[in-house]
N, C-alpha and C positions, 0 to 999 in steps of 0.2 A: 537320258531323260526317263525312259521307262524304268531303268533300275532305280534312279531316284525316288520315283512313284511308289515302286514296290517296296523300297526301304523305308519310305514314309509310312506306308500302311502297316508295314511289319512293326514300326515303333508305334503306331496307333493301337494295333492290336494287342501288343503287350501292355500298354497303358490302360486298355479296357479290360484285359484280363486280370490284371493286378491292381485294380482300382483301389486307391486308398481308402475310399468310402467303404469298400467291402471288407477291408482289413479291420476299419475302425468298428465297423458293425459287428464284426465277430468278437472283439475285444471288449466290447461295452459290458460283457456279462463276467469278465475275468475277475472283478473285484466282489463278485458274489460266491456263495457257497450253498452247498446243500440243494434243497427244493427251490430255493430262490434263483439259483443259478440254472437249474432244470428249466424252471418256468421262463425265465428271460431268454434262453436259448431256443426254447419252443416257440415263443413269440417271434424271434428272429427268423426261424424257419417258415412259419406262417407268413411273415411279411415278405420274405423272398419269393415264396410261391406265387405271391400276386402279381410279380413283375413280368415284363415280356420274357418269353422262353428264348433264350440265347445261350450259347456255350458258356459264356462267362457266368451268367445268372445262374446255370444248372450248376456249374462248379461251386459256385457260392453256396447254393443250397445244400450240396453234399458235404462240402466243408463245415457248414453249420450242423448238419445232421450227424456228423462224426463227433463233433465237439459236444453235441447234446448227448449222444450215446455215452461218450467218455464221462460226462457229468453225471449221467445216471449210473454209470459203474461206479464212480467216486461215491456218490451218495448212498448207494447200495452197500458197498463195502463198509463204509462208516456205520450204517444201521447194523451190519452184521458184527462189527466190533463192539458197539454199544450193547447190543442184546448178549453177546458172549459174556461181557463183563457182568451185566445184569444177572444173567444164568449163574455165574460163578458166585455173586453175592447172595442170589436167591438160595443157592445150593447149602452155601455157609449157614443161613438162616434156618434152613430146614434140619441141618444137622444139630444146631443149636437148640432149636425147638424140640427135636426129638429127644435130646439128652434131658431137657428141662422137663418134658412130659414123662419120661421115664423116672427121673428122681422125684417129681411131685407125686406121680402114682404110687412109687414105693413108700413115700412118707404117709400119703393117703391110707394105703392099705394097713401099715403099722398103727396109725391113728384109730382106724376101724377096729382093728383087734383090741387096742386099749379101751377105746370107748365101750366095746361089747363087754370087755371084762369089768370097766367101772360100773356098766349098767346092769350087772347081776349083784351089785352090792345094794341092799334095801336101804333106804333114807333113814330108817331107824337105826340101823347099824352104824352110819355114819354119825348119827347124833350120840348114840351111846359110847363110841370110840373116840370122840372128840373129848379133849382133856378139858377144854373151857369154851365160852361162847366165842372168843376171838379165833379159837382154832377151827371151830365149826364154820364160822364165815369164811375163813381162809379156805377151807376145802370146798365148801359151796362155790365160792368165787372162781376157784380152780377149774371146777367142773364147768362152770359156766363159759369160762375163757377157752377150755378145750372144746366144747361144743360150738362155740364161734369160729374157732380156729379150723374145725373140721368142716364146717360150713364154707369157709373161705377156701379151703383146700379143694372142695369139690367145684367151687367155682373157677378157681385158677385151673383146674384139670380140664374143664370145659372149654375154658377160653384158649389155653394151649392146643387142645385138639382143633378147635376152630382155626386158630392161627396156622397150625401145620397144614391143614386141608386147603386153606387160602394159597400159602405159599406153594404147594404142589400143583394147584390149578395155575397158579402165575407161571410156575416153572414149564408145565406142559404147554401153555400157551405160547411162551416165548421159545420154546424148542420148535414148535410147528410154524412159528413166524420166520425163525431162522432157515428152515428148510424150504418155505415159500421164497425168501430172499436169495437162498442159493441158487434156486432154479430160475429166478429172474436174472440174477447175474450172469449164470451161464447163457441165457437167451440174449443177454445184452452183448456179451463179448462175442457171440456167434454174429449177431448183428453188425457188430463194430468191424469185424473181418470182412464180412459180405460188403459193407459199404465202402471200405478202402478198396477192395477189389473192384467193385462197380465204378468207382471213380477212375481207378487205374485203366479199366477196360474201356471206359468212355474216352479217355484221352488217347488211347491207342487206337480205337475204331474211328475217331474223328481226326487223328493225327494232330489234335489241338487247333483245329482249323474249323473256323465258324461256318464257312460255306458247305463243308462236309456235313457238319452237325445238322444244318437246315435241310440238307438233301434227305438225311436218315429221317429227321422228324417229317419232314413232308412225305416220305415213303409210308412210315407207320400211319400217318393221319390218313393218306389216301386209302391204304388197305383196309382199315377200319370203315372208313365212308363207303367203300365199295360194297363189303358184305353186310351193311346195314341198309342198304338201298340207296346208295348214292351214284350209282352208274347208270349208263344208258345201255341196255343190251337188247337183243332180239332172238327170237327162237331160230335155229338153223337145222336142226333134224334129230332125230332119235339115233342113240348110238348104244352099241352093245359093250360090256365088259372088255377093256383091252383094246378098243377102238382108239386110233389116233384123232385126237380132237384139236390139236394145235402145236404150236412150238414156242419155247421160251423166248419172249421178246427180245431180249438183250442179244439174241445171236441173229443179227441182220437187221433189226428193227430198232429205232430210238426208243430205248426202255422207257423214259419218262417215270419219275418217281421211283426209280430203282437204284440200289447202290451198286450193282453188278449184275452179272448174269446169274439168275436164280428163279426158281419157282416157289411161290408161297402157296402151300397146300393147306386147305382149311376144311374142317368138316362142321356143318350145322345140323341140328335136328329139331324140328318144330320152332326153329328161330334161335336156338340156344346153342352156344359155341361147344363143340366136343372135343375131348382129347383125342387126336389122330391116333394114337398108340393102341387104343381101344378098337381100331377098326382095320389099320393095316396089318400084315402078316410080317414074319421075319425075312429080312432081305441082307443082301452083301452091301454094306454101306461104310464109309469112313467119315471122319470129322475133319473139317476144315475152319478152326476158330482161331487161326493165327497162334499167338504165342500164349494164349491164356486157356485156362483149364475149362473144358467143356461142361464141368459140372455146374457152372454158373449160367449156362446157356439153354436151360431147360432140359427136358428128358426126351430120350429115344429109346424107347423100350416096347417096341410093337409086340401085340399079342392077340390080333384080329385075324381075319381070314380074306381080307382084300388085298389085291395086288397093288403095287406102289404105282404112282402116276408116271415115273420115269424108268428107264432101262437101267439094269446093273452096269457098271459098278455106280451106286449112287454116292453123291457127296452132300453131307449134311452141314450147313451153316449155321442153323440155330434150331433147336429143339422147341417143344411145347412147354408152357409155364412161366412161372415167375423166375426171373434170373437178373444178374446185375446189368446187362446190356440192355434189354428190354425196358427196365424201368424207367429209363431216361427218355423214352419215346412213347411206349404204349400206355394207354389209360390203364390204371390199376396194376401197372408194372407187369403185365401178362403178355406174353407173345402167344397168339391165339393159333398158330399153326407150326408147320414144318417148312423152313427154308431149305430148298434142295437145289442140286445142280447133277449133272451127268455127263457124259462122254457124248450123248446124244441129246439134241435139243426136243425130241417128239415128246409130247405130253399126251398121256393116254388115260382114257376114262377108267376109274377104278371098279365102277358098276354101271350097268346099263340104266339108261334114263333118257332124258330130254335134254339136248345140248344148246346152251345160249351163249352167245359170244356179245362182248361189249367193251367199253372204254369208260376211263373217267378222266376229266381235264385236270391236269397236275400244273403246278408252276413251271415247269421245264418240259411240258409235252403231254403225252397221254399215258395213263395206266392201262393196258390192255389186259382183259381177262377172259376166262371161260367158267361156265359153271354148268353143272350136270344136276338136274331135278330128278330125284329117284323116287321110288314109292316109300310109303311109311313116314312121310315128311323129312326125309334126309336129302340135304344138298351138300354138294362137294363143290369147293371153289378152287379155281387154279388161276392165281395172279400172276401178274407180269408174263401173261400167256397170250399170243395171239390166236384165236380160234378161227379153225377152218373146216 
């Protein structure tokens, strides 16, 4: 009976995860192209974000975001191709205009010389040298035509110069636009790679299991709630740097809102989240991110002067900052601290101050934590820690 129930739940999970409505929603934009397709997919992403947060809905969002980025890449590449063709056409126009300008200028120079020479002939000489009245009129008409032609040549030269300058401006503007589009294309390709990795990491971290996903989501929400005043704590005592202030809750105590044995260490100053790398000094630590590259799990590059809250050797599960895994759980996609473990469960104060111990009610127990209030507005948090 139990096996039948489990099998039924398994089939239900598959149906939910690969719901036809999700596939249909994603395919609705396939018959569109360019910016219209981008806008369509962006609307789909916005619609999906308004749904209840489940693993299947999150995967749908990520799939739509991937398709949106691919559509942006496609539109971007098309724009680059069109601009490249335009630049080729503009270049040919510039060459033609340059040749035309040179030829017109040459003719104009010759006409100026001829006009200058003709201008040195006195009208009386023209009259006396004419054989008859008809010849006189013909010569005077020629001079008028030559004068008008010279005037038109000067207009043509000016127009050619203006056209040449305009085409050069268009050429430079399109070259700059292509450089901008190429930078955008590089960013889109980078985002696409990160989005695909983030999706894969989410599936690996949750093992495609809705319960695991909800536990990780609850953990992230609880951690953020605690550090922004959601817990209930009380003053215990003053502590010095290096004093033991508690132990990791997962070692011997029901963890509550925890995905496993770890300490979430966070630093705040004047109520603002700080990068722990700027406070902790170098230490002997290793990474444990499963099968994925830790480059997507935030940074661990300590450059401060404070000791770490756990004894060596340290194990880092997540670093600080934006990365693929955290964006699925933390607001803004930022993991705001370090997730650590060690061979010892003892948690130590990184600096002297006033120790507080507290807890936060979670869906599956309590999130225990310690915090130390230091001078100059500095507060260090030790989540998933039982203070003593």
